[in-house]
Structures are given as structure tokens and as C-alpha cells.
C-alpha positions in Angstrom: 2.8 25.3 35.1 2.3 21.6 34.0 2.4 19.4 30.9 -1.3 20.1 30.1 -0.6 23.9 30.0 2.2 23.2 27.6 -0.3 21.5 25.3 0.1 17.8 26.1 -2.8 16.0 27.8 -1.4 12.9 29.5 -4.8 11.7 30.7 -6.3 12.0 27.2 -3.3 9.9 25.9 -4.0 7.2 28.5 -7.7 7.2 27.6 -6.9 6.9 23.9 -4.7 3.9 24.5 -7.5 2.1 26.2 -9.9 3.2 23.5 -7.9 1.4 20.8 -7.1 -1.7 22.9 -9.8 -3.8 21.3 -8.9 -2.7 17.8 -5.3 -3.7 18.3 -6.0 -7.0 19.9 -8.4 -7.9 17.1 -5.4 -8.2 14.8 -3.4 -10.7 17.0 -2.4 -13.9 15.3 -0.4 -16.9 16.5 3.2 -15.8 17.4 2.2 -12.7 19.4 3.7 -12.8 22.9 3.2 -10.5 25.8 0.4 -8.2 26.5 -1.0 -5.0 25.1 0.6 -1.8 26.4 4.2 -3.0 26.9 7.3 -1.1 26.1 8.0 -3.4 23.1 6.2 -5.9 21.0 7.2 -9.6 21.1 6.7 -12.1 18.2 7.9 -15.7 17.8 8.9 -16.8 14.4 6.4 -19.4 13.2 7.4 -23.1 13.3 8.3 -25.0 10.2 10.9 -22.8 8.7 14.3 -24.3 8.0 16.1 -21.1 7.0 13.8 -18.2 7.9 14.6 -14.8 6.3 13.2 -11.8 8.0 12.0 -9.1 5.6 11.2 -5.5 6.7 9.6 -2.4 5.1 8.5 1.0 6.1 6.4 3.7 4.5 3.8 6.4 5.0 0.7 7.8 3.3 2.1 11.1 2.0 -0.1 14.1 1.2 -3.2 11.9 0.8 -3.5 12.7 4.5 -4.4 16.3 3.6 -7.5 15.0 1.8 -8.6 12.9 4.8 -8.2 15.9 7.1 -10.0 18.3 4.8 -12.9 15.8 4.3 -12.8 14.8 8.0 -12.8 11.1 7.0 -10.0 9.2 8.7 -11.0 5.5 8.5 -9.3 4.7 5.2 -5.8 6.1 5.5 -4.8 3.5 8.1 -5.5 0.8 5.5 -3.3 2.8 3.1 -0.5 2.8 5.7 -0.6 -0.9 6.2 -0.9 -1.6 2.4 2.1 0.4 1.5 4.3 -1.6 3.8 2.9 -5.1 3.5 2.8 -5.0 -0.3 6.4 -4.0 -0.3 7.4 -6.9 2.0 5.3 -9.2 -0.2 7.5 -8.6 -3.2 10.2 -10.7 -1.6 7.7 -13.5 -1.2 7.4 -12.9 2.5 4.4 -13.3 4.7 3.8 -10.2 6.8 4.0 -11.1 10.5 3.6 -7.9 12.4 3.1 -4.2 12.0 4.1 -1.1 14.0 2.6 2.4 13.5 3.8 5.9 14.4 1.1 8.5 14.7 2.1 12.2 15.4 -0.2 15.1 16.0 -0.2 18.6 17.5 -3.1 17.9 19.8 -4.5 14.4 20.5 -8.1 14.2 19.3 -9.2 10.7 20.4 -12.2 10.3 18.1 -10.3 11.4 15.0 -7.2 9.2 15.8 -9.4 6.2 16.8 -10.7 6.3 13.2 -7.2 6.2 12.0 -6.3 3.2 14.2 -9.5 1.4 13.1 -8.2 1.6 9.5 -4.8 0.4 10.6 -6.4 -2.6 12.3 -8.5 -3.3 9.3 -5.5 -3.2 7.0 -3.6 -5.6 9.4 -6.6 -8.0 9.3 -6.7 -7.9 5.5 -2.9 -8.7 5.4 -3.1 -11.3 8.2 -0.5 -9.5 10.3 -0.6 -8.4 13.9 -0.6 -4.8 15.0 2.1 -5.4 17.5 2.7 -2.0 18.8 3.1 1.7 18.0 3.7 5.2 19.2 1.4 8.2 19.5 3.3 11.4 19.7 1.6 14.6 20.8 3.7 17.6 19.7 2.0 21.0 20.3 3.1 23.7 17.9 4.6 21.2 15.4 1.3 20.5 13.5 -1.7 22.7 12.8 -5.0 21.9 14.6 -6.5 18.7 13.1 -3.3 17.7 11.4 -1.5 14.4 11.9 1.2 12.3 10.2 1.6 8.5 9.9 4.4 6.1 9.4 4.3 2.3 9.3 6.8 -0.5 9.8 6.3 -4.1 8.8 8.3 -7.3 9.4 7.6 -10.5 7.4 9.3 -13.9 7.0 10.1 -16.2 4.0 11.8 -19.5 3.6 15.2 -18.8 2.1 14.5 -21.2 -0.8 11.3 -19.2 -1.6 12.9 -15.8 -1.5 12.2 -13.7 -4.6 15.2 -11.5 -5.4 15.2 -11.2 -9.2 17.4 -14.3 -9.9 14.3 -16.4 -10.7 13.1 -14.2 -13.5 13.7 -15.6 -17.0 13.6 -14.1 -20.5 10.2 -14.9 -21.9 8.4 -14.7 -18.6 5.0 -12.9 -18.7 4.1 -9.8 -16.7 0.6 -10.1 -15.2 -0.8 -6.9 -13.9 -3.2 -7.0 -11.0 -5.8 -4.2 -10.9 -5.4 -1.3 -8.5 -8.4 0.3 -6.6 -7.5 3.7 -7.9 -4.6 6.2 -7.2 -3.7 4.2 -4.0 -1.2 6.4 -2.0 1.1 8.0 -4.6 1.0 11.1 -6.7 -1.2 13.1 -4.4 0.8 16.3 -4.6 -0.2 16.4 -8.3 -3.8 15.3 -7.5 -4.1 18.2 -5.0 -2.5 20.7 -7.4 -4.9 19.8 -10.2 -8.0 20.1 -8.0 -6.7 23.3 -6.4 -5.6 25.0 -9.7 -8.8 24.1 -11.5 -11.0 25.5 -8.7 -12.7 22.2 -7.6 -14.1 21.5 -4.2 -13.6 18.1 -2.6 -17.3 17.8 -2.3 -18.0 18.0 -6.0 -19.3 15.0 -7.9 -17.9 14.8 -11.4 -20.0 12.8 -13.8 -17.2 10.3 -14.5 -17.1 9.3 -10.8 -20.5 7.6 -10.6 -21.9 9.7 -7.8 -18.8 9.8 -5.6 -17.4 13.1 -4.4 -13.8 13.9 -5.3 -12.8 13.2 -1.6 -14.5 9.8 -1.6 -13.0 8.8 -4.9 -9.4 9.8 -3.9 -9.7 8.3 -0.4 -10.3 4.9 -1.8 -7.7 2.8 0.1 -4.8 1.0 -1.4 -5.4 -2.7 -2.4 -3.7 -5.2 -0.2 -2.5 -8.1 -2.3 -1.0 -10.3 0.4 -3.4 -13.1 0.9 -4.2 -13.8 -2.8 -0.5 -13.9 -3.8 0.6 -16.1 -0.9 -2.3 -18.4 -1.5 -1.3 -18.6 -5.2 2.1 -19.8 -4.3 0.7 -22.3 -1.8 -1.6 -23.6 -4.5 1.4 -24.4 -6.7 1.6 -21.5 -9.1 5.1 -20.5 -9.9 5.9 -16.8 -9.3 9.3 -15.5 -10.4 9.0 -11.9 -9.4 6.7 -9.3 -7.9 6.6 -5.5 -8.2 4.5 -3.1 -6.1 3.6 -0.2 -8.3 4.0 2.9 -6.1 5.6 6.3 -6.7 7.2 6.5 -10.1 4.6 4.2 -11.6 5.3 1.2 -13.8 8.5 2.7 -15.3 10.3 3.0 -12.0 8.9 0.0 -10.1 8.5 -2.8 -12.5 12.2 -3.1 -13.4 13.1 -3.4 -9.7 12.0 -7.1 -9.6 14.1 -8.1 -12.7 17.5 -9.8 -12.9 20.6 -8.4 -14.6 20.3 -7.9 -18.3 16.6 -7.9 -18.4 13.8 -5.5 -19.3 10.0 -5.6 -19.8 8.3 -4.9 -23.1 4.8 -4.0 -22.2 1.6 -2.9 -24.0 0.1 0.2 -22.2 -3.3 -0.6 -23.9 -3.6 -4.1 -22.5 -5.8 -3.1 -19.5 -8.6 -0.7 -19.0 -7.7 2.7 -17.6 -9.8 3.7 -14.6 -12.0 6.8 -14.8 -10.0 8.5 -12.1 -6.9 8.5 -14.3 -8.9 9.7 -17.3 -10.3 12.6 -15.2 -6.8 13.6 -13.9 -5.2 13.5 -17.4 -8.0 15.6 -18.9 -8.7 18.0 -16.1 -5.0 18.6 -15.4 -3.9 18.5 -19.0 -1.3 15.9 -17.9 0.6 14.2 -20.7 0.5 10.4 -21.0 4.2 10.1 -20.2 3.7 12.2 -17.0 0.7 10.1 -16.0 2.7 6.8 -16.4 5.6 8.3 -14.5 3.4 9.5 -11.6 0.5 7.1 -11.1 -0.1 3.3 -11.1 -2.5 3.8 -14.0 -4.7 0.9 -12.8 -2.1 -1.7 -12.1 -1.2 -2.0 -8.4 1.0 -5.2 -8.4 2.8 -7.0 -11.2 3.4 -10.7 -11.0 6.1 -12.3 -13.2 5.3 -15.9 -14.2 6.6 -18.5 -16.7 4.7 -18.2 -20.0 3.1 -21.7 -19.7 1.4 -20.5 -16.4 0.2 -17.1 -17.6 -3.4 -18.0 -18.4 -3.7 -20.2 -15.2 -2.3 -17.3 -13.1 -4.8 -14.8 -14.5 -7.7 -17.2 -13.9 -6.5 -17.7 -10.3 -6.5 -14.0 -9.4 -9.8 -13.5 -11.2 -11.2 -16.2 -9.0 -10.0 -14.2 -6.0 -11.9 -11.1 -7.2 -8.7 -9.4 -8.6 -8.8 -8.4 -12.2 -5.6 -9.6 -13.9 -4.1 -8.7 -17.3 -1.2 -9.9 -19.4 0.6 -6.6 -19.8 4.0 -7.5 -21.1 6.9 -10.0 -21.3 10.5 -10.1 -20.0 13.1 -9.4 -22.7 16.8 -8.7 -22.9 17.7 -5.2 -21.8 19.2 -2.9 -19.2 16.4 -2.7 -16.6 14.1 -0.4 -18.7 10.4 -0.5 -19.5 10.0 -0.8 -23.3 6.8 0.5 -24.9 6.2 3.7 -22.9 4.2 6.4 -24.7 6.4 9.1 -26.0 
């Protein structure tokens, strides 16, 4: 008896590593040390920092992976994996430096997993960070055939004087919402329940989706906001706070970037609701309150800025092909979001 008979193909694993070598190396940036395939990844903190603060984040893609596996399309969930981590790190004002991935499956299928890694590599290029290393775990009997799971880990750096921690936010600041590309990577347990309970197939093309199948629409990857936000700060725009709108929507995530004694009064009608959210609300008979507490509702990142820079900030992000809307203002409060539908 050998390892292959137990369900683990060591040779296939070695071949897979060589298959993804070029994808991984395409993400390398200054600071990467060592060679591909080592036991650990090495990265040198960039020069020019006086008091560098390292910022870390980790996340996954959740049950959105089920849709990728049913549709047999695996090239977008890797982008989601990177986005969920780098957007979190960005909220501290940090530049993502490097990324690590963990990929677990019951049986290693090289072509399938190469698509996943191609997405991870694309996400890293969009974020400007290096795919520094990772782990592919083959665990027979733990996952069903064709199933896999993903986890990601990101490390960034920010000058201590530029760190965003809530203390910069002031009463009267304006909340600028940057558009999402759709559902992103949260709320998919509800998405899948709606589609299952209403008897839809992932290959159906509802009229509201402009010719896309349900699978194509819901596999639209998470927007990566890193480069436009960092460029805005470098261009001299003042940013007091950032909130990545993930699980729990605006009510849970927007208050996380505020200081003590602050809240946000927002207008839920100040930006266009994407067709995908209209379809979910109507098809699933989901209340407006539940929609806001589950999904991003079309706002993927919120930027808190001084009122005298609100218009300039919106123009900046629009010039970077990111729709931006003034969705509220910072007021006195206890960390709540004021203006939610009842």
C-alpha cells in the first residue's frame, strides 16, 4: 500500500506546483526575496518608512465557492479571495505587500485548481501585492469530488503617521460610497437558498440580468479598491476613514471605522441599487431591512473625508472608473447607522 492508494497523488502535486510557477512569479514586486518553492516566503519592508506598521488580514470566499463548483468556472473566486483580504488591510491605510493562499481539496485536479490560482494571481496583480507562497492540501475523504476550499492571508505596511484607526474621523465628515461590482463575497447562503427554494437553475437568464446566466452574474468578482485609494492619498486627498462593506452590510461595517461617540446618518436612496439586489429582494421576498443587513447593496467601500473635499473626492474616484456617491455624514452617536429602513 502507498500514498497514491490512500488517495494522495504526490506526483500530481509536484506537477501542479510547476504548472502554477509562472502565475505566481508574475505577481512578484520589489521586496520579494528568495525563490519560488521554498519552505517560507521572504519579503523585505520597502525603504523610506520611518515607523513602518505591519497590517495583516485573513479571509475566505465562503459558499460562493459552491456556485463556482456547480458552474465549473473557477477563474474568478481567486480574485474574490485576494479582494476580501487586501480591501480589509486597506482600511488601515496600508499598502498590501504580499499574499499567501491555502487551498484544500479531496483530490487534486490540476486544471481546476490552476484556474483558481490564475484568479489569485490576477487579484494580486490588481492589488499590487506579491503572491509570496501558499499551501495546497490534498485530503481524501474530507471533501466531495470536485469540491475545494480557500483561505487567504495578506500583510501590508503603513507609515505610523498615516495609519487610519478612527481617531482622524470628525463630526461633519462626509461618507463617500464607492460602487461594488455586485454581491461580492458575502450573503451567498441566502443567495443560494433563494435560487434553490424558487426552483431556479444556475444557467437561467433572468431578463433583469442583461443576458447573463445566474451563475455568471453571481460569480462577478469582488472589486479591489487598493490602487485607486492609495493613489488618492498620494495625490493629496485627505481620507479620515475607510470601511470595507462585507458580511453584515453597511449597518455592521460602516461604524467600524468611526471614533468614539460618532455615528453616520445616511440616505439609503443616494445611490442606484444594482439589478442583482432588486432581483434578490423580489424573488426571495426579502425585506429591505434584511437586504441591508446581509448585502453591500451596491456600496463596496466607504471613504470618510472632510466636507470641503467631498466633491473633489467623488470626482477623483469617478476619474478612476469607480462610481462614487455622497451617502451620509458623520454625526454624534454611539456607533450606529442612522437612517436604516424600518
